[in-house]
C-alpha positions as CSV (number, residue, x, y, z in Angstrom):
1,M,21.7,18.8,-16.1
2,N,20.3,15.3,-15.6
3,T,17.7,14.2,-18.0
4,P,15.7,11.1,-17.2
5,L,16.2,8.3,-19.7
6,Q,13.2,7.3,-21.6
7,P,12.7,3.5,-22.0
8,A,12.8,2.4,-25.6
9,K,9.3,1.6,-26.9
10,T,9.1,-1.8,-28.4
11,K,6.6,-2.9,-31.0
12,R,5.0,-5.1,-28.3
13,N,4.6,-2.1,-26.0
14,E,3.0,-0.1,-28.8
15,E,0.6,-2.9,-29.6
16,T,-0.4,-3.3,-26.0
17,E,-1.0,0.4,-25.7
18,M,-3.2,0.4,-28.8
19,I,-5.2,-2.5,-27.6
20,A,-5.8,-0.8,-24.2
21,L,-6.8,2.4,-25.9
22,L,-9.3,0.6,-28.2
23,L,-10.8,-1.4,-25.3
24,G,-11.0,1.8,-23.2
25,A,-12.8,3.6,-26.0
26,G,-15.1,0.6,-26.5
27,F,-16.0,0.6,-22.8
28,A,-16.6,4.4,-22.9
29,L,-18.8,4.1,-26.0
30,A,-20.8,1.2,-24.4
31,S,-21.3,3.0,-21.1
32,L,-22.2,6.4,-22.5
33,I,-24.3,5.5,-25.6
34,L,-25.1,1.8,-25.9
35,L,-26.0,1.0,-22.3
36,P,-28.5,3.8,-21.8
37,A,-30.2,2.9,-25.1
38,V,-30.5,-0.7,-24.3
39,A,-31.6,0.0,-20.7
40,Q,-34.4,2.3,-22.0
41,K,-35.4,-0.3,-24.6
42,I,-35.8,-3.1,-22.0
43,G,-37.1,-0.8,-19.3
44,L,-34.3,-0.8,-16.7
45,G,-34.5,1.8,-14.0
46,S,-32.2,4.8,-14.0
47,S,-30.4,3.7,-10.8
48,L,-29.5,0.3,-12.3
49,T,-28.4,1.9,-15.5
50,I,-26.1,4.3,-13.6
51,A,-24.7,1.4,-11.6
52,L,-24.0,-0.6,-14.8
53,R,-22.4,2.5,-16.3
54,G,-20.1,2.9,-13.3
55,A,-19.1,-0.7,-13.5
56,L,-18.2,-0.4,-17.1
57,M,-16.2,2.8,-16.5
58,R,-14.3,1.1,-13.6
59,A,-13.5,-1.8,-15.9
60,A,-12.2,0.7,-18.5
61,H,-10.1,2.4,-15.9
62,Q,-8.5,-0.9,-14.8
63,L,-7.0,-1.4,-18.3
C-alpha cells in the first residue's frame, strides 16, 4: 500500500499558519461584529455595509 509522504512541518511553516489564522479570525471579527457596529454608528447604508463586509471576507480568504 502506498501512503503519501507528509512534508515535515518546520517552525517557520507553523508560525506562518498561526499568523494566517489570526489574521483570518481578525478579518472575520471585523466583518461580522465591528463593521456593522461602526456602520450603524456613522449612518452607512446597509448595501454599503454588505459590500464592505464582502470585501473584508474576500481579503480574509486570500490569506
